[in-house]
PDB file of the backbone (N, CA, C, O) and the ligand in Angstrom, with CONECT records:
HET     ZN  A 101       1
ATOM      1  N   UNK A   1     -39.450   3.482  21.178  1.00  0.00           N
ATOM      2  CA  UNK A   1     -39.052   3.001  19.842  1.00  0.00           C
ATOM      3  C   UNK A   1     -37.795   3.730  19.367  1.00  0.00           C
ATOM      4  O   UNK A   1     -37.711   4.958  19.418  1.00  0.00           O
ATOM      5  N   UNK A   2     -36.846   2.964  18.916  1.00  0.00           N
ATOM      6  CA  UNK A   2     -35.629   3.571  18.371  1.00  0.00           C
ATOM      7  C   UNK A   2     -35.934   4.221  17.022  1.00  0.00           C
ATOM      8  O   UNK A   2     -36.829   3.793  16.294  1.00  0.00           O
ATOM      9  N   UNK A   3     -35.182   5.242  16.719  1.00  0.00           N
ATOM     10  CA  UNK A   3     -35.313   5.848  15.386  1.00  0.00           C
ATOM     11  C   UNK A   3     -34.945   4.821  14.342  1.00  0.00           C
ATOM     12  O   UNK A   3     -34.129   3.932  14.585  1.00  0.00           O
ATOM     13  N   UNK A   4     -35.539   4.947  13.204  1.00  0.00           N
ATOM     14  CA  UNK A   4     -35.158   4.056  12.112  1.00  0.00           C
ATOM     15  C   UNK A   4     -33.731   4.368  11.681  1.00  0.00           C
ATOM     16  O   UNK A   4     -33.335   5.528  11.577  1.00  0.00           O
ATOM     17  N   UNK A   5     -32.972   3.312  11.433  1.00  0.00           N
ATOM     18  CA  UNK A   5     -31.604   3.493  10.974  1.00  0.00           C
ATOM     19  C   UNK A   5     -31.621   4.118   9.584  1.00  0.00           C
ATOM     20  O   UNK A   5     -32.432   3.768   8.727  1.00  0.00           O
ATOM     21  N   UNK A   6     -30.713   5.038   9.397  1.00  0.00           N
ATOM     22  CA  UNK A   6     -30.623   5.699   8.097  1.00  0.00           C
ATOM     23  C   UNK A   6     -29.197   5.632   7.568  1.00  0.00           C
ATOM     24  O   UNK A   6     -28.239   5.546   8.336  1.00  0.00           O
ATOM     25  N   UNK A   7     -29.075   5.672   6.273  1.00  0.00           N
ATOM     26  CA  UNK A   7     -27.766   5.712   5.617  1.00  0.00           C
ATOM     27  C   UNK A   7     -27.032   6.980   6.039  1.00  0.00           C
ATOM     28  O   UNK A   7     -27.598   8.072   5.990  1.00  0.00           O
ATOM     29  N   UNK A   8     -25.759   6.836   6.459  1.00  0.00           N
ATOM     30  CA  UNK A   8     -25.030   8.021   6.923  1.00  0.00           C
ATOM     31  C   UNK A   8     -24.615   8.899   5.754  1.00  0.00           C
ATOM     32  O   UNK A   8     -24.157  10.024   5.951  1.00  0.00           O
ATOM     33  N   UNK A   9     -24.772   8.395   4.549  1.00  0.00           N
ATOM     34  CA  UNK A   9     -24.348   9.171   3.400  1.00  0.00           C
ATOM     35  C   UNK A   9     -25.502   9.902   2.717  1.00  0.00           C
ATOM     36  O   UNK A   9     -25.385  11.080   2.382  1.00  0.00           O
ATOM     37  N   UNK A  10     -26.609   9.201   2.515  1.00  0.00           N
ATOM     38  CA  UNK A  10     -27.718   9.828   1.785  1.00  0.00           C
ATOM     39  C   UNK A  10     -29.001   9.897   2.610  1.00  0.00           C
ATOM     40  O   UNK A  10     -30.018  10.396   2.128  1.00  0.00           O
ATOM     41  N   UNK A  11     -28.962   9.401   3.849  1.00  0.00           N
ATOM     42  CA  UNK A  11     -30.107   9.470   4.766  1.00  0.00           C
ATOM     43  C   UNK A  11     -31.306   8.622   4.357  1.00  0.00           C
ATOM     44  O   UNK A  11     -32.402   8.800   4.887  1.00  0.00           O
ATOM     45  N   UNK A  12     -31.106   7.715   3.434  1.00  0.00           N
ATOM     46  CA  UNK A  12     -32.185   6.794   3.076  1.00  0.00           C
ATOM     47  C   UNK A  12     -32.491   5.901   4.274  1.00  0.00           C
ATOM     48  O   UNK A  12     -31.581   5.491   4.995  1.00  0.00           O
ATOM     49  N   UNK A  13     -33.765   5.603   4.485  1.00  0.00           N
ATOM     50  CA  UNK A  13     -34.139   4.648   5.528  1.00  0.00           C
ATOM     51  C   UNK A  13     -33.630   3.276   5.111  1.00  0.00           C
ATOM     52  O   UNK A  13     -33.786   2.858   3.964  1.00  0.00           O
ATOM     53  N   UNK A  14     -33.015   2.579   6.077  1.00  0.00           N
ATOM     54  CA  UNK A  14     -32.335   1.328   5.740  1.00  0.00           C
ATOM     55  C   UNK A  14     -33.187   0.094   6.019  1.00  0.00           C
ATOM     56  O   UNK A  14     -33.968   0.051   6.970  1.00  0.00           O
ATOM     57  N   UNK A  15     -33.014  -0.882   5.179  1.00  0.00           N
ATOM     58  CA  UNK A  15     -33.607  -2.200   5.399  1.00  0.00           C
ATOM     59  C   UNK A  15     -32.673  -3.017   6.282  1.00  0.00           C
ATOM     60  O   UNK A  15     -31.475  -2.744   6.359  1.00  0.00           O
ATOM     61  N   UNK A  16     -33.235  -4.019   6.945  1.00  0.00           N
ATOM     62  CA  UNK A  16     -32.406  -4.890   7.795  1.00  0.00           C
ATOM     63  C   UNK A  16     -31.249  -5.508   7.009  1.00  0.00           C
ATOM     64  O   UNK A  16     -30.132  -5.631   7.510  1.00  0.00           O
ATOM     65  N   UNK A  17     -31.543  -5.891   5.771  1.00  0.00           N
ATOM     66  CA  UNK A  17     -30.503  -6.515   4.949  1.00  0.00           C
ATOM     67  C   UNK A  17     -29.349  -5.559   4.672  1.00  0.00           C
ATOM     68  O   UNK A  17     -28.192  -5.975   4.601  1.00  0.00           O
ATOM     69  N   UNK A  18     -29.667  -4.279   4.516  1.00  0.00           N
ATOM     70  CA  UNK A  18     -28.613  -3.296   4.239  1.00  0.00           C
ATOM     71  C   UNK A  18     -27.734  -3.103   5.473  1.00  0.00           C
ATOM     72  O   UNK A  18     -26.516  -2.961   5.366  1.00  0.00           O
ATOM     73  N   UNK A  19     -28.359  -3.100   6.627  1.00  0.00           N
ATOM     74  CA  UNK A  19     -27.595  -2.997   7.879  1.00  0.00           C
ATOM     75  C   UNK A  19     -26.693  -4.219   8.035  1.00  0.00           C
ATOM     76  O   UNK A  19     -25.516  -4.097   8.374  1.00  0.00           O
ATOM     77  N   UNK A  20     -27.259  -5.393   7.784  1.00  0.00           N
ATOM     78  CA  UNK A  20     -26.479  -6.627   7.905  1.00  0.00           C
ATOM     79  C   UNK A  20     -25.330  -6.649   6.903  1.00  0.00           C
ATOM     80  O   UNK A  20     -24.223  -7.079   7.226  1.00  0.00           O
ATOM     81  N   UNK A  21     -25.596  -6.190   5.702  1.00  0.00           N
ATOM     82  CA  UNK A  21     -24.550  -6.210   4.683  1.00  0.00           C
ATOM     83  C   UNK A  21     -23.431  -5.226   5.028  1.00  0.00           C
ATOM     84  O   UNK A  21     -22.257  -5.520   4.799  1.00  0.00           O
ATOM     85  N   UNK A  22     -23.784  -4.068   5.574  1.00  0.00           N
ATOM     86  CA  UNK A  22     -22.756  -3.128   6.024  1.00  0.00           C
ATOM     87  C   UNK A  22     -21.883  -3.788   7.073  1.00  0.00           C
ATOM     88  O   UNK A  22     -20.657  -3.686   7.028  1.00  0.00           O
ATOM     89  N   UNK A  23     -22.528  -4.472   8.031  1.00  0.00           N
ATOM     90  CA  UNK A  23     -21.755  -5.157   9.080  1.00  0.00           C
ATOM     91  C   UNK A  23     -20.821  -6.192   8.464  1.00  0.00           C
ATOM     92  O   UNK A  23     -19.672  -6.336   8.881  1.00  0.00           O
ATOM     93  N   UNK A  24     -21.330  -6.907   7.470  1.00  0.00           N
ATOM     94  CA  UNK A  24     -20.568  -7.971   6.850  1.00  0.00           C
ATOM     95  C   UNK A  24     -19.376  -7.396   6.063  1.00  0.00           C
ATOM     96  O   UNK A  24     -18.270  -7.932   6.128  1.00  0.00           O
ATOM     97  N   UNK A  25     -19.608  -6.322   5.334  1.00  0.00           N
ATOM     98  CA  UNK A  25     -18.574  -5.787   4.443  1.00  0.00           C
ATOM     99  C   UNK A  25     -17.628  -4.826   5.151  1.00  0.00           C
ATOM    100  O   UNK A  25     -16.432  -4.807   4.863  1.00  0.00           O
ATOM    101  N   UNK A  26     -18.149  -4.041   6.063  1.00  0.00           N
ATOM    102  CA  UNK A  26     -17.346  -2.979   6.674  1.00  0.00           C
ATOM    103  C   UNK A  26     -16.738  -3.457   7.980  1.00  0.00           C
ATOM    104  O   UNK A  26     -15.520  -3.433   8.157  1.00  0.00           O
ATOM    105  N   UNK A  27     -17.596  -3.890   8.893  1.00  0.00           N
ATOM    106  CA  UNK A  27     -17.145  -4.166  10.252  1.00  0.00           C
ATOM    107  C   UNK A  27     -18.320  -4.750  11.017  1.00  0.00           C
ATOM    108  O   UNK A  27     -19.411  -4.179  11.022  1.00  0.00           O
ATOM    109  N   UNK A  28     -18.102  -5.866  11.651  1.00  0.00           N
ATOM    110  CA  UNK A  28     -19.186  -6.535  12.386  1.00  0.00           C
ATOM    111  C   UNK A  28     -19.790  -5.668  13.461  1.00  0.00           C
ATOM    112  O   UNK A  28     -20.977  -5.785  13.766  1.00  0.00           O
ATOM    113  N   UNK A  29     -18.990  -4.804  14.033  1.00  0.00           N
ATOM    114  CA  UNK A  29     -19.492  -3.953  15.106  1.00  0.00           C
ATOM    115  C   UNK A  29     -19.914  -2.571  14.639  1.00  0.00           C
ATOM    116  O   UNK A  29     -20.086  -1.663  15.453  1.00  0.00           O
ATOM    117  N   UNK A  30     -20.082  -2.407  13.332  1.00  0.00           N
ATOM    118  CA  UNK A  30     -20.409  -1.087  12.782  1.00  0.00           C
ATOM    119  C   UNK A  30     -21.682  -0.534  13.419  1.00  0.00           C
ATOM    120  O   UNK A  30     -22.637  -1.272  13.660  1.00  0.00           O
ATOM    121  N   UNK A  31     -21.684   0.756  13.686  1.00  0.00           N
ATOM    122  CA  UNK A  31     -22.916   1.384  14.159  1.00  0.00           C
ATOM    123  C   UNK A  31     -23.346   2.504  13.209  1.00  0.00           C
ATOM    124  O   UNK A  31     -24.300   3.233  13.478  1.00  0.00           O
ATOM    125  N   UNK A  32     -22.632   2.623  12.112  1.00  0.00           N
ATOM    126  CA  UNK A  32     -23.036   3.535  11.048  1.00  0.00           C
ATOM    127  C   UNK A  32     -23.227   2.676   9.802  1.00  0.00           C
ATOM    128  O   UNK A  32     -22.413   1.806   9.493  1.00  0.00           O
ATOM    129  N   UNK A  33     -24.308   2.940   9.107  1.00  0.00           N
ATOM    130  CA  UNK A  33     -24.665   2.033   8.024  1.00  0.00           C
ATOM    131  C   UNK A  33     -24.897   2.764   6.714  1.00  0.00           C
ATOM    132  O   UNK A  33     -25.201   3.957   6.685  1.00  0.00           O
ATOM    133  N   UNK A  34     -24.746   2.018   5.642  1.00  0.00           N
ATOM    134  CA  UNK A  34     -24.978   2.546   4.307  1.00  0.00           C
ATOM    135  C   UNK A  34     -26.125   1.793   3.638  1.00  0.00           C
ATOM    136  O   UNK A  34     -26.350   0.609   3.890  1.00  0.00           O
ATOM    137  N   UNK A  35     -26.840   2.514   2.780  1.00  0.00           N
ATOM    138  CA  UNK A  35     -27.848   1.848   1.970  1.00  0.00           C
ATOM    139  C   UNK A  35     -27.141   1.084   0.839  1.00  0.00           C
ATOM    140  O   UNK A  35     -25.942   1.246   0.611  1.00  0.00           O
ATOM    141  N   UNK A  36     -27.914   0.258   0.149  1.00  0.00           N
ATOM    142  CA  UNK A  36     -27.332  -0.567  -0.906  1.00  0.00           C
ATOM    143  C   UNK A  36     -26.651   0.284  -1.981  1.00  0.00           C
ATOM    144  O   UNK A  36     -25.573  -0.058  -2.467  1.00  0.00           O
ATOM    145  N   UNK A  37     -27.284   1.375  -2.336  1.00  0.00           N
ATOM    146  CA  UNK A  37     -26.747   2.225  -3.403  1.00  0.00           C
ATOM    147  C   UNK A  37     -25.401   2.821  -2.997  1.00  0.00           C
ATOM    148  O   UNK A  37     -24.470   2.853  -3.801  1.00  0.00           O
ATOM    149  N   UNK A  38     -25.295   3.294  -1.756  1.00  0.00           N
ATOM    150  CA  UNK A  38     -24.037   3.903  -1.302  1.00  0.00           C
ATOM    151  C   UNK A  38     -22.947   2.849  -1.097  1.00  0.00           C
ATOM    152  O   UNK A  38     -21.773   3.110  -1.359  1.00  0.00           O
ATOM    153  N   UNK A  39     -23.334   1.660  -0.628  1.00  0.00           N
ATOM    154  CA  UNK A  39     -22.363   0.563  -0.520  1.00  0.00           C
ATOM    155  C   UNK A  39     -21.827   0.202  -1.899  1.00  0.00           C
ATOM    156  O   UNK A  39     -20.623   0.028  -2.085  1.00  0.00           O
ATOM    157  N   UNK A  40     -22.738   0.093  -2.861  1.00  0.00           N
ATOM    158  CA  UNK A  40     -22.337  -0.245  -4.227  1.00  0.00           C
ATOM    159  C   UNK A  40     -21.369   0.796  -4.763  1.00  0.00           C
ATOM    160  O   UNK A  40     -20.354   0.468  -5.378  1.00  0.00           O
ATOM    161  N   UNK A  41     -21.699   2.049  -4.520  1.00  0.00           N
ATOM    162  CA  UNK A  41     -20.865   3.149  -4.979  1.00  0.00           C
ATOM    163  C   UNK A  41     -19.492   3.104  -4.303  1.00  0.00           C
ATOM    164  O   UNK A  41     -18.462   3.276  -4.955  1.00  0.00           O
ATOM    165  N   UNK A  42     -19.494   2.873  -2.999  1.00  0.00           N
ATOM    166  CA  UNK A  42     -18.262   2.864  -2.220  1.00  0.00           C
ATOM    167  C   UNK A  42     -17.324   1.749  -2.672  1.00  0.00           C
ATOM    168  O   UNK A  42     -16.113   1.949  -2.766  1.00  0.00           O
ATOM    169  N   UNK A  43     -17.887   0.574  -2.952  1.00  0.00           N
ATOM    170  CA  UNK A  43     -17.053  -0.561  -3.329  1.00  0.00           C
ATOM    171  C   UNK A  43     -16.897  -0.713  -4.831  1.00  0.00           C
ATOM    172  O   UNK A  43     -16.219  -1.630  -5.295  1.00  0.00           O
ATOM    173  N   UNK A  44     -17.518   0.174  -5.596  1.00  0.00           N
ATOM    174  CA  UNK A  44     -17.418   0.089  -7.045  1.00  0.00           C
ATOM    175  C   UNK A  44     -18.104  -1.153  -7.597  1.00  0.00           C
ATOM    176  O   UNK A  44     -17.681  -1.709  -8.610  1.00  0.00           O
ATOM    177  N   UNK A  45     -19.173  -1.584  -6.918  1.00  0.00           N
ATOM    178  CA  UNK A  45     -19.931  -2.758  -7.348  1.00  0.00           C
ATOM    179  C   UNK A  45     -21.333  -2.317  -7.743  1.00  0.00           C
ATOM    180  O   UNK A  45     -21.774  -1.218  -7.407  1.00  0.00           O
ATOM    181  N   UNK A  46     -22.023  -3.195  -8.465  1.00  0.00           N
ATOM    182  CA  UNK A  46     -23.409  -2.878  -8.810  1.00  0.00           C
ATOM    183  C   UNK A  46     -24.332  -3.303  -7.663  1.00  0.00           C
ATOM    184  O   UNK A  46     -23.984  -4.164  -6.855  1.00  0.00           O
ATOM    185  N   UNK A  47     -25.506  -2.688  -7.610  1.00  0.00           N
ATOM    186  CA  UNK A  47     -26.470  -3.062  -6.571  1.00  0.00           C
ATOM    187  C   UNK A  47     -26.896  -4.516  -6.744  1.00  0.00           C
ATOM    188  O   UNK A  47     -27.162  -5.213  -5.765  1.00  0.00           O
ATOM    189  N   UNK A  48     -26.960  -4.969  -7.998  1.00  0.00           N
ATOM    190  CA  UNK A  48     -27.317  -6.364  -8.256  1.00  0.00           C
ATOM    191  C   UNK A  48     -26.329  -7.324  -7.601  1.00  0.00           C
ATOM    192  O   UNK A  48     -26.716  -8.327  -7.001  1.00  0.00           O
ATOM    193  N   UNK A  49     -25.037  -6.992  -7.731  1.00  0.00           N
ATOM    194  CA  UNK A  49     -24.010  -7.838  -7.105  1.00  0.00           C
ATOM    195  C   UNK A  49     -24.215  -7.878  -5.599  1.00  0.00           C
ATOM    196  O   UNK A  49     -24.099  -8.936  -4.980  1.00  0.00           O
ATOM    197  N   UNK A  50     -24.517  -6.737  -5.014  1.00  0.00           N
ATOM    198  CA  UNK A  50     -24.712  -6.705  -3.558  1.00  0.00           C
ATOM    199  C   UNK A  50     -25.943  -7.508  -3.158  1.00  0.00           C
ATOM    200  O   UNK A  50     -25.938  -8.181  -2.127  1.00  0.00           O
ATOM    201  N   UNK A  51     -27.006  -7.440  -3.976  1.00  0.00           N
ATOM    202  CA  UNK A  51     -28.194  -8.258  -3.680  1.00  0.00           C
ATOM    203  C   UNK A  51     -27.840  -9.738  -3.753  1.00  0.00           C
ATOM    204  O   UNK A  51     -28.331 -10.546  -2.965  1.00  0.00           O
ATOM    205  N   UNK A  52     -26.983 -10.082  -4.709  1.00  0.00           N
ATOM    206  CA  UNK A  52     -26.538 -11.483  -4.800  1.00  0.00           C
ATOM    207  C   UNK A  52     -25.738 -11.872  -3.567  1.00  0.00           C
ATOM    208  O   UNK A  52     -25.864 -12.990  -3.068  1.00  0.00           O
ATOM    209  N   UNK A  53     -24.912 -10.949  -3.071  1.00  0.00           N
ATOM    210  CA  UNK A  53     -24.138 -11.226  -1.858  1.00  0.00           C
ATOM    211  C   UNK A  53     -25.070 -11.452  -0.678  1.00  0.00           C
ATOM    212  O   UNK A  53     -24.860 -12.374   0.111  1.00  0.00           O
ATOM    213  N   UNK A  54     -26.103 -10.615  -0.550  1.00  0.00           N
ATOM    214  CA  UNK A  54     -27.074 -10.780   0.536  1.00  0.00           C
ATOM    215  C   UNK A  54     -27.690 -12.172   0.458  1.00  0.00           C
ATOM    216  O   UNK A  54     -27.779 -12.879   1.462  1.00  0.00           O
ATOM    217  N   UNK A  55     -28.118 -12.559  -0.753  1.00  0.00           N
ATOM    218  CA  UNK A  55     -28.732 -13.877  -0.943  1.00  0.00           C
ATOM    219  C   UNK A  55     -27.732 -14.977  -0.583  1.00  0.00           C
ATOM    220  O   UNK A  55     -28.088 -15.993   0.015  1.00  0.00           O
ATOM    221  N   UNK A  56     -26.469 -14.747  -0.963  1.00  0.00           N
ATOM    222  CA  UNK A  56     -25.421 -15.729  -0.683  1.00  0.00           C
ATOM    223  C   UNK A  56     -25.191 -15.864   0.819  1.00  0.00           C
ATOM    224  O   UNK A  56     -25.144 -16.977   1.344  1.00  0.00           O
ATOM    225  N   UNK A  57     -25.047 -14.739   1.509  1.00  0.00           N
ATOM    226  CA  UNK A  57     -24.801 -14.794   2.952  1.00  0.00           C
ATOM    227  C   UNK A  57     -25.974 -15.437   3.673  1.00  0.00           C
ATOM    228  O   UNK A  57     -25.782 -16.188   4.629  1.00  0.00           O
ATOM    229  N   UNK A  58     -27.193 -15.146   3.220  1.00  0.00           N
ATOM    230  CA  UNK A  58     -28.377 -15.774   3.818  1.00  0.00           C
ATOM    231  C   UNK A  58     -28.343 -17.288   3.602  1.00  0.00           C
ATOM    232  O   UNK A  58     -28.631 -18.068   4.509  1.00  0.00           O
ATOM    233  N   UNK A  59     -27.985 -17.678   2.384  1.00  0.00           N
ATOM    234  CA  UNK A  59     -27.933 -19.103   2.061  1.00  0.00           C
ATOM    235  C   UNK A  59     -26.869 -19.807   2.902  1.00  0.00           C
ATOM    236  O   UNK A  59     -27.009 -20.982   3.241  1.00  0.00           O
ATOM    237  N   UNK A  60     -25.801 -19.072   3.234  1.00  0.00           N
ATOM    238  CA  UNK A  60     -24.726 -19.635   4.055  1.00  0.00           C
ATOM    239  C   UNK A  60     -25.121 -19.703   5.529  1.00  0.00           C
ATOM    240  O   UNK A  60     -24.409 -20.288   6.346  1.00  0.00           O
ATOM    241  N   UNK A  61     -26.258 -19.103   5.855  1.00  0.00           N
ATOM    242  CA  UNK A  61     -26.720 -19.119   7.236  1.00  0.00           C
ATOM    243  C   UNK A  61     -26.045 -18.081   8.117  1.00  0.00           C
ATOM    244  O   UNK A  61     -25.994 -18.233   9.338  1.00  0.00           O
ATOM    245  N   UNK A  62     -25.526 -17.019   7.495  1.00  0.00           N
ATOM    246  CA  UNK A  62     -24.862 -15.956   8.261  1.00  0.00           C
ATOM    247  C   UNK A  62     -25.826 -15.368   9.295  1.00  0.00           C
ATOM    248  O   UNK A  62     -26.941 -14.963   8.963  1.00  0.00           O
ATOM    249  N   UNK A  63     -25.380 -15.328  10.542  1.00  0.00           N
ATOM    250  CA  UNK A  63     -26.269 -14.899  11.629  1.00  0.00           C
ATOM    251  C   UNK A  63     -26.593 -13.406  11.567  1.00  0.00           C
ATOM    252  O   UNK A  63     -27.569 -12.962  12.171  1.00  0.00           O
ATOM    253  N   UNK A  64     -25.798 -12.641  10.855  1.00  0.00           N
ATOM    254  CA  UNK A  64     -26.092 -11.206  10.741  1.00  0.00           C
ATOM    255  C   UNK A  64     -27.393 -10.961   9.981  1.00  0.00           C
ATOM    256  O   UNK A  64     -28.021  -9.914  10.139  1.00  0.00           O
ATOM    257  N   UNK A  65     -27.790 -11.916   9.165  1.00  0.00           N
ATOM    258  CA  UNK A  65     -28.952 -11.725   8.295  1.00  0.00           C
ATOM    259  C   UNK A  65     -30.223 -12.347   8.866  1.00  0.00           C
ATOM    260  O   UNK A  65     -31.199 -12.553   8.145  1.00  0.00           O
ATOM    261  N   UNK A  66     -30.206 -12.640  10.143  1.00  0.00           N
ATOM    262  CA  UNK A  66     -31.412 -13.203  10.762  1.00  0.00           C
ATOM    263  C   UNK A  66     -32.460 -12.128  10.981  1.00  0.00           C
ATOM    264  O   UNK A  66     -33.542 -12.416  11.492  1.00  0.00           O
TER     265      UNK A  66
HETATM  266 ZN    ZN A 101     -27.112   5.857   0.994  1.00  0.00          ZN2+
END
């Protein structure tokens, strides 16, 4: 079993959606990931906005969010 992915900034255990969103926002091939809170902080966005983006990308059928 692989170790659970953790946020490289705050070490929070990551959800699949957070990993997918990092790939979407940062780099498709990213192997370092951020939790929602750190992504929000990094981009100066609210966590709510990022949750809306996740919902949007899922609705668009983005394969990263499978
Ligand atoms: Zn974090």
